[in-house]
C-alpha positions as CSV (number, residue, x, y, z in Angstrom):
1,M,0.1,-0.1,0.2
2,K,1.0,3.8,-1.1
3,T,1.7,6.1,1.8
4,K,0.3,9.9,1.4
5,V,4.1,10.8,1.4
6,E,4.6,8.7,-2.1
7,T,1.9,9.6,-3.6
8,K,2.6,13.2,-3.5
9,N,6.5,12.5,-4.5
10,K,5.5,11.0,-7.6
11,K,3.2,13.9,-8.8
12,Q,5.7,16.2,-8.3
13,Q,8.5,14.7,-9.9
14,R,7.7,16.1,-13.8
15,G,9.8,15.0,-16.4
16,F,9.8,16.1,-20.2
17,T,7.0,15.2,-22.4
18,L,8.6,13.9,-25.5
19,V,7.1,17.4,-27.6
20,E,9.1,19.2,-25.3
21,T,12.2,17.0,-25.8
22,S,11.6,17.1,-30.0
23,I,11.2,20.8,-29.6
24,S,14.4,21.2,-28.0
25,M,16.2,19.3,-30.4
26,V,15.3,21.2,-32.9
27,V,15.7,24.1,-31.4
28,M,20.1,22.4,-31.2
29,M,19.8,21.5,-34.6
30,V,19.3,25.0,-36.2
31,A,21.9,26.5,-33.8
32,G,24.5,23.6,-34.8
33,L,23.3,24.1,-38.4
34,A,24.9,28.0,-38.3
35,V,27.5,27.3,-36.6
36,S,28.6,24.8,-39.1
37,S,27.9,26.9,-42.0
38,L,29.9,29.8,-40.5
39,F,33.1,27.6,-40.0
40,V,33.1,26.8,-43.5
41,F,32.4,30.3,-44.3
42,S,35.5,31.3,-42.6
43,T,37.4,28.0,-44.2
44,Q,36.4,29.7,-47.4
45,N,37.4,33.1,-46.4
46,N,41.0,31.9,-44.7
47,V,41.9,30.2,-48.7
48,G,40.7,32.9,-50.4
49,G,42.9,35.5,-48.2
50,N,45.6,33.1,-48.9
51,E,45.3,33.1,-52.5
52,R,45.7,36.8,-52.6
53,A,48.6,36.9,-50.3
54,L,50.6,34.5,-52.8
55,A,49.1,36.8,-55.8
56,M,50.4,39.7,-53.8
57,A,53.7,38.0,-53.9
58,V,54.0,37.2,-56.9
59,A,52.8,41.0,-57.8
60,Q,55.9,42.0,-55.8
61,Q,58.0,39.6,-57.6
62,Q,57.4,40.9,-61.0
63,M,57.4,44.2,-60.0
64,E,61.1,44.1,-58.3
65,Q,62.4,42.6,-61.3
66,L,61.0,45.1,-63.4
67,R,62.5,47.7,-61.4
68,S,65.7,46.1,-61.6
69,Q,65.9,46.6,-65.2
70,T,67.5,50.2,-66.8
71,F,65.4,52.7,-68.4
72,E,66.2,51.7,-71.7
73,S,65.7,48.1,-71.2
74,A,64.0,45.8,-73.8
75,D,61.6,45.1,-70.8
76,M,60.6,48.4,-69.8
77,N,59.2,48.8,-73.5
78,V,55.9,50.7,-73.6
79,G,53.5,47.8,-74.0
80,T,51.1,45.1,-72.9
81,T,52.2,41.6,-72.2
82,T,50.2,38.2,-70.5
83,N,52.0,35.6,-68.8
84,T,50.7,32.8,-67.1
85,I,53.2,31.9,-64.0
86,R,52.9,28.9,-61.4
87,S,54.1,29.5,-58.0
88,S,53.0,27.6,-55.2
89,Q,51.9,25.2,-57.1
90,R,49.2,27.5,-58.2
91,D,49.0,28.9,-62.0
92,Y,49.0,32.6,-62.0
93,T,47.9,34.8,-64.7
94,V,50.3,38.1,-65.3
95,V,49.4,41.3,-67.1
96,K,52.1,43.5,-67.1
97,T,51.1,47.4,-68.9
98,I,53.8,49.6,-69.5
99,T,53.1,53.3,-70.7
100,N,54.7,56.4,-71.2
101,E,53.8,59.5,-69.1
102,T,53.0,62.5,-70.9
103,N,52.2,66.4,-69.7
104,A,49.5,68.3,-70.0
105,D,51.0,69.5,-73.1
106,G,51.6,66.7,-74.5
107,S,55.7,66.0,-74.0
108,S,57.3,63.4,-72.5
109,K,57.9,63.5,-68.8
110,Q,60.6,60.9,-69.6
111,L,58.3,58.7,-67.1
112,R,57.1,55.2,-67.3
113,R,53.9,54.1,-65.4
114,I,54.0,50.6,-64.7
115,E,51.0,48.1,-63.4
116,I,50.9,44.6,-63.0
117,S,47.8,43.0,-62.4
118,V,47.8,39.2,-60.9
119,T,45.1,37.1,-61.1
120,P,44.5,33.8,-59.6
121,A,43.7,31.0,-62.5
122,G,40.8,28.7,-62.2
123,G,39.7,26.6,-59.4
124,A,36.9,26.0,-57.6
125,R,37.3,29.4,-55.5
126,P,35.4,31.8,-54.3
127,N,34.9,34.5,-57.0
128,W,36.3,37.5,-55.1
129,T,39.7,35.5,-54.6
130,R,39.9,36.1,-58.7
131,T,39.6,39.7,-58.4
132,P,42.8,40.8,-59.5
133,V,45.6,42.0,-57.5
134,T,47.5,45.6,-58.5
135,L,50.5,47.3,-58.1
136,V,51.2,50.1,-59.7
137,S,55.0,52.3,-59.9
138,L,56.5,54.9,-61.7
139,R,59.9,54.8,-63.5
140,S,62.1,58.2,-64.4
141,T,65.2,57.7,-66.5
142,I,68.3,59.2,-65.1
143,A,69.0,61.5,-67.9
144,A,67.5,64.8,-67.6
145,G,63.6,65.6,-68.2
146,N,61.1,67.1,-67.2
147,F,59.9,64.5,-63.8
148,A,56.9,66.5,-62.6
149,V,53.8,63.7,-61.5
150,E,50.7,65.7,-61.6
């Protein structure tokens, strides 16, 4: 026979119902999915940042090669060249554009504008990682001339 105290304790001991447990599982699942999508996004962002950093290193290397040339060198001729360079097991498209700078009256400044754009090639990467990294530099001749940059 059950005593009054045992019956009272059973009525006060309530557990979670199946509905309450199911709702809490759904809430935890939604939170878990949100966190997992954040991890995927951050991983892609880190890979993209690495791609851009490597592209910047390639651009700086190309710029230093041009800066080591003399003003009259064939490598410093006016024009645009496009090459594919492999660095760190990745391909990069390098576009070098060299132009002569002129004064407002059309006379030569004896100054060349060097622009190097490096774009990571191919791969299943986010679109923003495939935008070019661009470096610009001005190079003058040692000879006397009008070097005013306007």
